[in-house]
N, C-alpha and C positions, 0 to 999 in steps of 0.2 A: 505494500498498502503506497500511497505518494506521502512524501512528509509536509504537514499542512503548511504555506507559506503564513508569515503570522506579520501583517500589518494592520496597523491600529485606522481607525475612519478620521484619525486626527494627522495621519500621516502625509505628507505634499507626496506626491505621486511621481515625483521629479526623484524620488530618493528608491525608486524603483526598477529594477533593473528591465529590459527585454525578459528576461528568464525566469524574474518574479511572476509577472504580467500572464507569461505563459503558465505556465503551474498551477497560476489559481485560475485563470480562464479551465486549465482544463480541469482542474478539481470543482468547479462550480456543474464543468458538464458532465463529470462523472454521478453526483450528486445526485444531476436532477434526473438522468438516466436512470440510477438506481431507485429512484420514487417513484420515476413512470413505471420501471419493471416492479414493484411492490406491488402494486396496484391490482386490484383486480375488475380495473373496469376504465376507460378514457373518454372525452369529451370529444365530439367529433364536428366536422367542422361548422354543422347547425348549431352548435351548443348542447346537443343530448348526452345523455350520462348512457355508454355503452360496453356492454359488461364484453370481456375474454370470455368467458365462458358461459353458456346456458345455464348453467348449474347452480350457478351463484345468482339466479333470481329466486328471492323469493317465491315460496310456493303460493300465499295468499296473491300476491303483486297479480301474479301470471293466471291463478285462478279468475280473476277479477279482469285482466284482458283479454280473457278469450271469452266470459262473457258478453265484454263489451263488444267485442268482435261479432259473438253471434245474434244479440242485439242488432247490429248495422245491420249483418245480413238479412235477419227478418223481417228488419223493415220496423223496427220496434224503440228504435235509437232517430234521430236525426243529426246528421251532420254537417256543422255549419266551419264557415273560411273562417280562419283565425282572423283575417281583417276584418271584419264582420261583428267576432266579437271585439276585438283593439277598440272599435269606433263605438260599440254600446258603453264600454268601459269609459272611454274618455267623456262618452254622453252625463253619464253618470257620478262624474268626479273625480275618475280614478288616472290622478299623476301617471301617468306611463313614459 
């Protein structure tokens, strides 16, 4: 494991060498990658939480999703576009 480069928040940037900066950047990237790999989900480009493994889904949540899907298929639930919902919320005074 790489030795941590010590730099204090009040240390002038001019006191650091290019090597120090490279080590600090490499350590930061490794930390971020480790954090991402340790999670069981990621956030996609639309901002939705996506699980890596389907088994990680809470069974109650999955059951509710399946029920909602069945209600939609059976015509028991009406779908509304997101833009319509946002407009209605704005009309109600919700600051979005």
